[in-house]
C-alpha positions in Angstrom: -145.1 -67.5 -61.5 -145.5 -71.1 -60.3 -141.8 -71.3 -59.4 -142.0 -68.3 -57.1 -145.3 -69.5 -55.5 -143.6 -72.7 -54.6 -140.6 -70.8 -53.2 -143.0 -68.7 -51.1 -144.7 -71.8 -49.7 -141.3 -73.5 -49.1 -140.3 -70.5 -46.9 -143.1 -71.3 -44.4 -142.4 -73.4 -41.3 -143.6 -77.0 -41.9 -146.0 -76.7 -39.0 -147.8 -73.9 -40.8 -147.7 -75.8 -44.1 -149.4 -78.7 -42.4 -152.3 -76.4 -41.4 -152.6 -75.4 -45.0 -152.5 -79.1 -45.9 -155.7 -79.8 -43.8 -157.5 -77.1 -45.8 -156.1 -78.5 -49.1 -157.2 -82.0 -48.2 -160.7 -80.9 -47.5 -160.9 -78.9 -50.7 -159.6 -81.6 -52.9 -161.8 -84.4 -51.5 -165.0 -82.6 -50.6 -165.3 -79.5 -52.8 -163.3 -80.0 -56.0 -163.5 -83.8 -55.7 -160.1 -84.0 -57.5 -160.1 -87.3 -59.3 -162.3 -88.8 -56.6 -164.0 -91.1 -59.0 -160.5 -92.4 -60.0 -159.5 -92.9 -56.3 -162.8 -94.7 -55.5 -162.4 -97.0 -58.6 -158.7 -97.8 -57.9 -159.4 -98.6 -54.2 -162.4 -100.8 -55.0 -160.6 -102.7 -57.8 -157.4 -103.1 -55.7 -159.2 -104.2 -52.5 -162.5 -105.8 -53.6 -163.3 -107.5 -50.3 -163.3 -104.4 -48.1 -166.3 -102.7 -46.6 -167.9 -99.4 -47.6 -166.7 -97.9 -44.3 -163.1 -99.0 -45.2 -163.3 -97.4 -48.6 -164.5 -94.1 -47.2 -162.0 -94.1 -44.4 -159.0 -95.0 -46.7 -160.0 -92.4 -49.3 -160.2 -89.7 -46.5 -156.8 -90.7 -45.1 -155.4 -90.7 -48.7 -156.4 -87.1 -49.4 -154.9 -86.0 -46.1 -151.7 -87.9 -46.7 -151.6 -86.6 -50.3 -151.9 -83.0 -49.0 -149.3 -83.6 -46.4 -146.8 -85.0 -48.9 -147.4 -82.1 -51.2 -146.4 -79.5 -48.6 -143.5 -81.7 -47.5 -142.2 -82.0 -51.0 -142.3 -78.2 -51.4 -140.6 -77.8 -48.0 -137.8 -80.1 -49.1 -136.5 -77.3 -51.4 -135.0 -75.6 -48.3 -134.8 -78.4 -45.7 -131.3 -78.9 -44.3 -129.6 -82.2 -44.6 -129.6 -82.8 -40.9 -133.3 -82.4 -40.7 -133.9 -84.6 -43.7 -131.8 -87.4 -42.1 -133.9 -87.1 -38.9 -137.2 -87.0 -40.8 -136.4 -89.9 -43.1 -134.2 -92.5 -41.4 -132.7 -95.4 -43.4 -132.1 -99.0 -42.8 -130.3 -101.7 -44.8 -128.6 -99.3 -47.2 -125.1 -100.8 -46.7 -125.1 -102.2 -50.3 -125.0 -98.6 -51.6 -122.7 -97.1 -49.0 -119.0 -97.8 -49.5 -116.6 -98.0 -46.6 -113.6 -95.7 -46.4 -111.1 -96.6 -49.1 -113.6 -98.7 -51.1 -114.8 -97.7 -54.6 -118.4 -96.4 -54.9 -121.1 -99.1 -55.1 -123.3 -98.9 -58.2 -126.9 -100.1 -58.3 -130.4 -99.6 -59.7 -132.8 -98.3 -57.1 -136.5 -98.9 -57.8 -139.4 -97.6 -55.8 -143.1 -96.5 -56.2 -145.3 -93.5 -55.6 -145.9 -94.4 -52.0 -145.4 -92.1 -49.0 -142.9 -89.3 -49.7 -141.0 -90.2 -52.8 -139.5 -86.7 -53.1 -137.8 -86.9 -49.7 -136.7 -90.4 -50.7 -134.9 -89.1 -53.8 -133.0 -86.5 -51.7 -132.3 -89.0 -48.9 -130.9 -91.6 -51.3 -128.7 -89.1 -53.2 -127.2 -87.9 -49.9 -126.7 -91.5 -48.6 -125.3 -93.4 -51.6 -121.6 -93.3 -52.2 -121.9 -93.3 -56.0 -123.5 -90.4 -57.9 -127.2 -90.8 -58.1 -129.1 -90.3 -61.4 -132.8 -89.8 -60.9 -134.9 -90.8 -63.9 -138.0 -88.6 -64.3 -140.7 -87.3 -66.6 -140.6 -83.5 -67.0 -143.6 -81.6 -65.6 -145.8 -79.7 -68.0 -145.6 -76.5 -66.0 -142.1 -75.0 -66.6 -142.1 -73.3 -63.2 -143.0 -76.4 -61.3 -140.5 -78.4 -63.3 -137.7 -76.0 -62.5 -138.6 -76.1 -58.8 -138.7 -79.9 -58.8 -135.3 -80.2 -60.5 -133.7 -77.8 -58.0 -135.2 -79.7 -55.1 -134.4 -83.2 -56.3 -130.9 -82.3 -57.2 -130.2 -80.5 -54.0 -127.8 -83.1 -52.6 -126.0 -84.1 -55.7 -128.5 -86.1 -57.8 -128.4 -85.7 -61.6 -131.9 -85.6 -63.1 -132.2 -87.5 -66.4 -135.3 -87.7 -68.5 -136.7 -91.1 -69.4 -136.1 -90.5 -73.1 -132.4 -89.6 -72.4 -131.6 -92.3 -69.9 -130.1 -94.8 -72.4 -127.7 -92.2 -73.8 -126.8 -91.1 -70.2 -126.0 -94.6 -69.1 -123.9 -95.2 -72.2 -122.0 -91.9 -71.7 -121.2 -92.8 -68.0 -120.7 -96.5 -68.4 -117.2 -96.4 -66.9 -118.3 -94.6 -63.8 -120.2 -96.5 -61.0 -123.6 -94.8 -60.5 -126.9 -95.4 -58.8 -129.9 -95.2 -61.2 -133.1 -94.3 -59.3 -136.6 -94.9 -60.9 -140.2 -94.8 -59.8 -141.2 -97.7 -62.0 -144.9 -98.1 -61.1 -146.3 -95.6 -63.7 -148.5 -96.7 -66.6 -146.3 -97.3 -69.7 -147.0 -95.5 -72.9 -148.8 -97.3 -75.7 -145.5 -97.6 -77.7 -143.4 -98.9 -74.9 -142.4 -102.5 -74.4 -144.4 -103.8 -71.5 -144.7 -106.8 -69.2 -148.2 -107.9 -68.2 -148.8 -109.3 -64.7 -151.3 -109.3 -61.8 -151.0 -106.2 -59.6 -153.5 -105.4 -56.9 -156.0 -107.9 -58.2 -155.9 -106.4 -61.8 -154.0 -107.2 -65.0 -151.4 -104.5 -65.1 -148.7 -103.4 -67.6 -145.2 -102.5 -66.3 -142.6 -101.0 -68.6 -139.5 -103.2 -69.0 -137.0 -100.3 -68.8 -135.6 -101.0 -65.3 -135.0 -104.7 -66.3 -133.3 -103.6 -69.5 -131.1 -101.2 -67.6 -130.1 -103.9 -65.3 -129.1 -106.2 -68.2 -127.1 -103.4 -69.9 -125.3 -102.1 -66.8 -125.0 -105.4 -64.9 -125.8 -103.5 -61.7 -127.5 -105.1 -58.7 -131.1 -104.0 -58.3 -132.7 -102.8 -55.1 -136.2 -101.7 -53.9 -136.6 -98.8 -51.6 -139.6 -99.2 -49.2 -140.8 -96.2 -47.3 -143.1 -96.4 -44.3 -144.8 -93.4 -42.6 -144.0 -93.5 -38.9 -145.9 -90.3 -38.0 -146.6 -87.0 -39.6 -143.4 -85.8 -41.3 -141.4 -88.9 -40.1 -140.6 -91.8 -42.4 -138.3 -94.8 -42.6 -136.7 -96.0 -45.9 -135.7 -99.6 -46.0 -133.5 -101.0 -48.8 -134.5 -104.5 -50.0 -132.7 -106.6 -52.6 -134.3 -107.6 -55.8 -131.2 -109.1 -57.5 -127.8 -108.9 -55.9 -126.0 -110.8 -58.7 -126.5 -109.3 -62.1 -127.4 -111.9 -64.8 -128.9 -114.5 -62.4 -132.5 -113.2 -63.0 -134.3 -112.8 -66.2 -136.0 -109.5 -67.1 -139.4 -111.0 -66.4 -138.4 -112.5 -63.1 -136.9 -109.1 -62.0 -140.1 -107.2 -62.9 -142.2 -109.9 -61.1 -140.1 -109.5 -57.9 -140.4 -105.7 -58.1 -144.2 -106.0 -58.5 -144.5 -108.3 -55.5 -142.5 -105.9 -53.3 -144.5 -103.0 -54.6 -147.8 -104.6 -53.8 -146.6 -105.8 -50.4 -145.5 -102.2 -49.6 -148.9 -100.7 -50.6 -150.8 -103.2 -48.5 -148.8 -102.2 -45.4 -150.1 -98.6 -45.7 -152.8 -98.4 -48.5 -153.7 -94.8 -47.8 -150.2 -93.7 -48.7 -150.2 -94.8 -52.4 -150.9 -92.3 -55.2 -154.5 -93.4 -55.9 -155.2 -90.3 -58.1 -152.9 -91.8 -60.7 -154.8 -93.3 -63.7 -152.6 -96.4 -63.4 -154.8 -98.9 -65.2 -155.3 -97.0 -68.5 -153.9 -99.8 -70.7 -156.1 -102.9 -71.3 -154.5 -106.3 -71.6 -154.1 -107.8 -75.2 -156.9 -110.2 -76.2 -155.9 -113.9 -75.9 -155.7 -115.6 -79.3 
C-alpha cells in the first residue's frame, strides 16, 4: 500500500507537490508537533548562544525544508536525468570522473543528512565513472523500502546494507568502486565508536568509514550540498584524504566531523534535526 501511495505522489508535478509540502510542514510543526521537542533540544544544544527568535525561525524553516525534501525525494523516483543534472549541479567532482581511456576512479564518498541526500545519491551514481555502492539501513516499512531502493538505484547504484558492506567490499575488491555513506547517524550500542565534539556536544561516530578506507585503500571524499533555491542544489566534492594510508582512522573521522559541522553551520535549517542523534552518552572518565 505504501509503495503505491508513493508512486501516486511521484506522478504529481513537483509544483503541486510543493503545495502539499506547505500543508505537510504546517501539520508536522503545529498540529502533530512531530518530534518538536527533539528538534528544539537539538537546536538549543547545538547553537547555545542564539536568541529565542532564532530558535523559532530556524525550527520553522527546518520543518518547511523537511517537507520540501520529502516530496522532492518522492519525485526523484521518476525525475529524468537531465532534470536532475539541472536541479543538482556539481563542482569539484573530477577525482571521481575518469577521462576517456582512463580506468574508473574509486573512492569512499561520505556525506550527512543535510539538504537533499536522496538527490545526492542519484546524482553521484550518475556522475561517478566507477560503479557506486550506496550503504544504507533498510526501512521498517517494506513498501517504503522497495520504493527507496528503486529510486536510489535508478542511475546504476547498487544498494548494500550496513551489515553486508564488508562482505560486498571483499567480493568486489578487484573492481574499482565508489562507496557512498551517510556517516552522521548515531551508532549502535555494540558498534565501535569514536568520541569527539560535534556541534558543542560529546558525540559518538561509528568508525566504519575509516575502517573501509583502511581495507580498500581508497581516497576519501566529502560531498557538501547547499540549497540555492527551492528545488535547486549544488553538490561540492571536498577531499578528506587523497592518499590512502597517510591519515589514521581517528584523524580521518575528525576531518569528516569538522566538514560536517562546517556544512551544517552554513545552512542550519537544512540538517535533519528530528534525528535523535545524541542517544549515546559518553563513557565515564576513570
